[in-house]
C-alpha positions in Angstrom: 2.0 -8.8 -16.4 3.2 -5.8 -18.2 6.4 -5.0 -15.9 5.0 -2.0 -14.5 6.8 -0.9 -11.2 4.4 -1.3 -8.1 4.7 2.1 -5.8 4.7 2.7 -2.5 1.7 5.1 -3.0 -0.3 2.1 -4.4 0.6 0.0 -1.5 -0.4 2.8 0.9 -3.8 3.1 -1.1 -4.3 -0.8 -1.0 -3.7 -1.0 2.8 -5.9 1.9 3.7 -8.6 0.3 1.6 -8.1 -3.2 3.0 -8.1 -1.9 6.7 -11.4 0.1 6.2 -13.1 -2.1 3.7 -14.4 0.8 2.1 -13.1 3.0 -0.7 -14.7 6.2 0.2 -13.4 6.0 3.8 -10.0 5.2 2.6 -10.0 7.9 0.3 -10.9 10.5 3.0 -8.3 8.8 5.1 -5.8 9.6 2.3 -7.1 13.2 1.4 -7.5 11.8 -2.1 -10.5 11.4 -4.7 -12.3 8.2 -4.3 -11.9 7.8 -8.1 -8.0 8.0 -7.6 -8.2 5.5 -4.8 -10.3 3.1 -7.1 -8.0 3.4 -10.2 -5.1 2.7 -7.8 -6.5 -0.6 -6.9 -8.1 -1.5 -10.2 -4.3 -0.7 -11.5 -3.0 -3.3 -9.1 -5.5 -6.0 -10.0 -5.2 -5.4 -13.6 -1.5 -5.6 -13.6 -1.1 -8.8 -11.7 -4.3 -10.4 -13.1 -5.7 -11.1 -9.5 -8.7 -9.8 -7.8 -7.7 -8.5 -4.3 -11.2 -7.5 -3.2 -14.8 -8.9 -3.4 -17.2 -6.1 -4.0 -20.2 -6.3 -1.9 -22.6 -3.2 -2.2 -20.7 -0.4 -0.8 -18.2 -2.6 1.1 -15.1 -4.4 0.1 -13.8 -7.6 1.4 -10.2 -9.0 0.8 -10.0 -12.2 -1.5 -7.3 -14.7 -0.2 -5.0 -13.1 -2.8 -5.7 -9.8 -1.0 -5.2 -11.2 2.3 -1.5 -12.2 1.2 -1.1 -8.8 -0.5 -1.9 -7.1 2.7 0.7 -8.8 4.8 3.3 -8.1 1.9 2.4 -4.4 1.5 2.6 -3.8 5.3 6.0 -5.4 5.5 7.2 -3.4 2.7 5.9 -0.1 4.1 7.3 -1.0 7.5 10.7 -1.5 5.9 10.3 1.9 3.8 9.6 3.9 6.7 12.6 2.2 8.5 14.9 3.3 5.7 13.5 6.8 5.6 14.1 7.2 9.4 17.6 5.7 9.0 18.2 8.4 6.1 17.0 11.0 8.3 19.1 10.1 11.4 22.1 10.0 8.9 21.3 13.3 7.7 21.3 14.8 11.1 24.6 13.5 11.8 23.5 11.2 14.7 24.2 7.9 13.0 27.3 6.1 11.7 25.9 4.8 8.4 26.9 1.3 9.1 24.5 -1.5 9.1 23.4 -2.7 12.5 23.5 -6.4 13.0 
């Protein structure tokens, strides 16, 4: 592993592909070029030295590693969305900024 930073964008791309099991459909949902989506998935697989998808014709299926990654990616994206919402609340002056129990 080269120590590259995994981005939220890469996680969103990964989840979109995993949920649709199709690169082109994921690209359309993300308003991105299929080549960009493919490159993002390839970068994750290369960086971590694991296959996240089995390629079968035009479709994709998660490998066992991909299944673990999907669970983790969804968790990270949920937390990122919660942080974004919390910051928006604070900016609007409706929050105290204190951590909730």
